[in-house]
C-alpha positions as CSV (number, residue, x, y, z in Angstrom):
1,M,-82.4,121.9,-236.4
2,S,-79.6,119.5,-236.5
3,E,-78.5,117.4,-233.5
4,A,-75.1,119.1,-233.4
5,A,-76.7,122.3,-232.2
6,F,-77.8,120.6,-228.9
7,H,-74.6,118.7,-228.1
8,P,-71.5,120.5,-226.8
9,A,-68.3,120.1,-228.7
10,Q,-66.2,117.2,-227.6
11,P,-63.3,118.4,-225.5
12,S,-59.8,117.9,-226.8
13,H,-57.6,115.7,-224.6
14,A,-54.4,117.3,-225.8
15,P,-52.6,119.1,-222.9
16,A,-52.6,122.8,-223.2
17,T,-49.1,124.2,-223.1
18,P,-48.4,127.9,-222.6
19,A,-46.5,129.7,-225.3
20,P,-43.0,130.8,-224.2
21,I,-42.4,134.6,-224.1
22,P,-39.1,135.6,-225.7
23,L,-36.6,137.3,-223.5
24,R,-36.4,140.2,-226.0
25,E,-40.0,141.0,-225.1
26,I,-39.6,140.7,-221.3
27,L,-36.2,142.4,-220.8
28,P,-37.3,146.0,-221.6
29,W,-40.2,145.8,-219.2
30,A,-38.1,144.2,-216.5
31,V,-35.5,146.9,-216.8
32,F,-38.2,149.6,-216.7
33,G,-39.9,148.0,-213.6
34,G,-36.5,147.7,-211.9
35,L,-35.7,151.4,-212.5
36,M,-39.2,152.4,-211.2
37,L,-38.7,150.3,-208.1
38,L,-35.2,151.9,-207.5
39,L,-36.7,155.4,-207.9
40,A,-39.5,154.6,-205.5
41,L,-37.0,153.2,-203.0
42,Y,-34.9,156.4,-203.3
43,F,-37.9,158.6,-202.6
44,V,-39.1,156.5,-199.7
45,G,-35.7,155.9,-198.2
46,A,-33.4,158.8,-198.9
47,E,-35.3,161.8,-200.1
48,Q,-34.4,164.2,-197.3
49,G,-31.4,166.0,-195.9
50,A,-28.1,166.0,-197.9
51,T,-29.4,163.8,-200.7
52,S,-32.6,165.8,-201.3
53,I,-33.5,166.5,-204.9
54,F,-36.6,168.6,-204.0
55,P,-36.3,171.4,-201.4
56,G,-38.4,171.2,-198.3
57,M,-40.1,168.3,-196.6
58,Y,-42.9,167.7,-199.0
59,V,-41.7,164.4,-200.4
60,H,-40.7,163.2,-197.0
61,E,-44.1,164.0,-195.6
62,F,-45.8,162.3,-198.6
63,V,-44.0,159.0,-198.1
64,H,-43.7,159.2,-194.3
65,D,-45.9,156.2,-193.5
66,G,-44.2,154.2,-196.2
67,R,-40.9,154.9,-194.6
68,H,-42.1,153.4,-191.3
69,L,-43.8,150.5,-193.1
70,L,-40.5,149.6,-194.8
71,G,-38.4,150.1,-191.6
72,F,-36.6,153.3,-192.6
73,P,-35.8,155.5,-189.6
74,C,-36.8,159.1,-190.1
75,H,-37.0,160.8,-186.7
């Protein structure tokens, strides 16, 4: 066996720099995430009463604790 098998590779002293992510790759995911957050905010904050999309109180009861956690009044 050669001596190289027993010695670890010498570390490179060049600083590692992260590769930049182009805006074209981030923007669609940022828009999608923003829309999902707005949709969640609607269901937690306004899905009841006159602005209700779904009849009944099922969505309200499902997100009830989240409403209180985020400071939305509901009763």
